[in-house]
N, C-alpha and C positions, 0 to 999 in steps of 0.2 A: 846308334845304340848308346853312345856316350850321353847324348842329350836326354834320352829316356831315363837313364840311370840318375842323372842329376834331378829330373822332375820327381822321380819316386823318392829320392833322398829328401828333397824339400818337403814333400807331402808328409813323410814320416816324422820329420822334425816338427812340423806344424801340429800334428796330432799329439805328439809327445808334449809339446809346450802347453796345450790346453787340457791335457789329461784325458784325451778321447781315444776310444778304440775305433778301428775301422768299421766295426759292426754298428757303432752308434751313429756314425755319419750316414750309413746306408739304410738304417732302419726307418720304417714308415708306420704312422698310426693307422687306425681303422678309417677307411674311406666312407663308411656308412654313417649318414647324418644321425644325430641323436634324437631327432623328432621335430615336429612342427614348432616354430617359434611361439613362445607363450605371449599372451596379450600384455602390452605394456601400458595401456591407457585405461582409465576407469570410464564406465558409461555415465551418461547424464543422470540416470536413475541412482547410481552409486554416489555421485557428487551431491546431488540435490533431489532426493526422492520426492516426486510430486505426482498428484493425481488429477487427471482431467475431469472437468465437470461435464458429464454427459449421461445419457440414459443407461449406459453400461456400468459406469463406475460410481455414479451417485443417483441411483434411480429414485424417482419421486413417488407420490401417492395421489389420492384424490384431491388434496389441497395444494400440493407443491409440485412444481415441475421437476425440481432436483432437491435432494436432501443430503446434507453433509452430516453424517452421524458419528464420525470418528475423528479424533485429533489428527492433524496433519496439514500439509501444504497442498492447496488446490489451485487450478488455473483453468482459464478459458482457452479454447482453441479456435473459437469463432464467435461472432455475434449471436446472442440468444434473443429470440422474439416469439417463442413458441409456447407461451404460458396462457393462451386463451382459455378461459374457463377455470383457471387455477387462482387461488388467493395469493400464492407466493411463487415467485420465480425460483429463488434459491432460499432454502431454509437451513439454518445452522443449528444443530442440536448437540454440539459438543464443545468442550473447552479446548484451548490451545489450537486454534484454527487460523490459518492464513489463506486468504482468497486473493489471488493475483489475477486481475482481469486482463492483464497483458495488452492493454490498449484497445481491447474489444468493448462492445456495448451490450448492456441489458436494456431492451426496448419493451416498454410496457404497453398497456391498452386499458380500456375503460372497465374491464372486469378483473384485472389482476391488481391487487392492492399494494403489494410490496415487491420491490426488485430483489433486495436481500433483507432477510428478517431473522432476528433471533428472538423467538417468542418466549423462551424461558430464560432464567438467569444463567449466564455463562461467564467465563473469564477468559481473558487473553484471546481476543478475536481481532484480527487485522484484515482490513480491506484496502486495496490499493490499485492504482494504475488503470483507470478506465472510465467509462461513461455509464450513467444510470439515468434513464429518462422516460417520462411519459406514463408513470404508474398512477393508479387511482387513489393512492394515499401517500405513502412514503417511498422515496427512492431507496434509501438505506435506513432500516429501522434497527438500531442497536441500543435502544434505551435500557434494555435489561442486561447490558454487558458492563462488567467491571474490567478495567485495564484494556480498553479497546484502542486501536490505532487506525487512523484513516489518513492516507496521503495520496496526492496526485489523483484525486477523483473529481469528476465533473458530474454534479447532480442537477438535473434541469427538468423543468416543465412537469413536475410531479404535482398531483392534485391536493397534496397537503404540504408536507415539508420535504426538503431535499435529503437531509441527513440528520438523524437523531442519534446523539452520542450519550451513552450512559455515564456512569460515575468513574472518575479517575482515568479518563481517557485523553487522547491527543488527536486533534484535527489539525492537519498541517498541509499547507500548499494545495488547498482544494478550492474549487469554484462552484458556487451555487447560483443558478441562473433561472429566473422566470418561474419559480415555484409558486403555487397558489397561496400558500401560507408563508412559512419560514424557510429561509435558506438553510441555516444551521440551527438546530434545536438541541440545546445543551443542558444536561442536568448539573450535577455538582462535582467539584474537585477535579475539573478538567482544564485543558488548555486548548485554545483556538489561536493559531499563529500563522501569519503570512497567507491568509486566505482572502478571497474576493467573493463578495455576495452582491449580486446586482439584479435589479428588476424583480425582486420577490415581493409579492403583494402585501404581506403582513410585515415581516421583519427580516433584515439581513442576517443578524446573529441574535438569537434569543436565549438568554441564560436564565434558568429557572431557580437554581439553588445557590448555596454559598460555596466558597473555596476554589473558584475557577480563576484562571488568568486569561485575559483576552488582550492579545498584543500583536501589533504590527499588521492589522488587517485593513482592507479597503472596502467600504460599503457604498454602493452607488444606486440611487433611484429605487430605494425600497420604500415600503410604507413607513417603517421606522428603521433607522440604520442599525444601531446597537441598542438592544433592550435588555435590561438586567432587573429581574423581579425581586431578588433578595439581596441582603447586605453580605459583607464579608468576601467580596471579590476584588480582583485587581484588574483595572482597565487602563491600559497605557499604549501610547504610540500608534493609535489607530487614526484613520482618516475617513471622513464621511461626507457625502455630498448628495444633494438632490432628493432628499427624502420627502415623502408626501406630508408627514406629520412632524417628526423630529429626527434629526440626525442621531441624537443620543437621548435615551430615556433610562436614566440610571437611578435606582432606588437609593434611599438614604442608607448610610452605613457601609458604603463601599469606598475603596481606595482607588481613586481615578485621577489620572493626570488632568491638568487644567484644560478646559475646552478653549482652543485658540483658533481664531479665524485665520484661514490660510493667508490672508493678505498680510498678516503680521508674522509670517514664518521667518522672515529675515531678522526680525528683532527679538523673537522669542528665544530664550536661552534654556528653557526647561526641556531636558531630553525625553521626558515622559509625557509630554503634551499630546492630547488628542485633537486633531485638526478637524475643523468644521467649516465647510464652504459650500 
């Protein structure tokens, strides 16, 4: 009994020290859960709202397999080769559109003229990350686009040009292979940088107007390597080899780095030289 009294006394002193009542120690909260846990992560659609290119989300018409008619970000979920009898595989009819091919391919045929086309004047169109091949005219036709961006595209074996860029656009890190006419077909005030154009029958890079910068590209075994029709462009740090006619055909009135034979690369000190071999 003496031991129990000592324990009770010690407990009372402890409660008094911390200002607690015995009822406080013994009280319990509700054991009923407040409800299901709330989601703590955002969905992919909340992070980057994107729209798949398919018959449900981008339905076409008699001329186009798929039509993008609203601004937004669009992507492929598979290769597309089902545009037989259509003039266009994908038609863009809106401003502020991004098309991410996601590593997939647009595969043409003898009746479909364009892989991706912008038939009217639009602004801010980006196409990236995939392959466009085998169309009866252009792989990517964006000649009517202002402020277009094209990167990590391969355009090959199209029956006219691989990629046509409008005004004030950027073609970067792209590959044009085996197109019947031009690899890259560029209007004015644009930049073509770090691209490769090879085995195109007419021209690797063809610049039609003024105000463009053609820099750091490699052109191999084309009819003409780099062809610039108008003055007022900047052509620097390119390399060209094996052209049927000329590695460079540059109109008067352009600013171009000196054409230097690659055999003299070790002794050339001009950082803007265009190499010719």
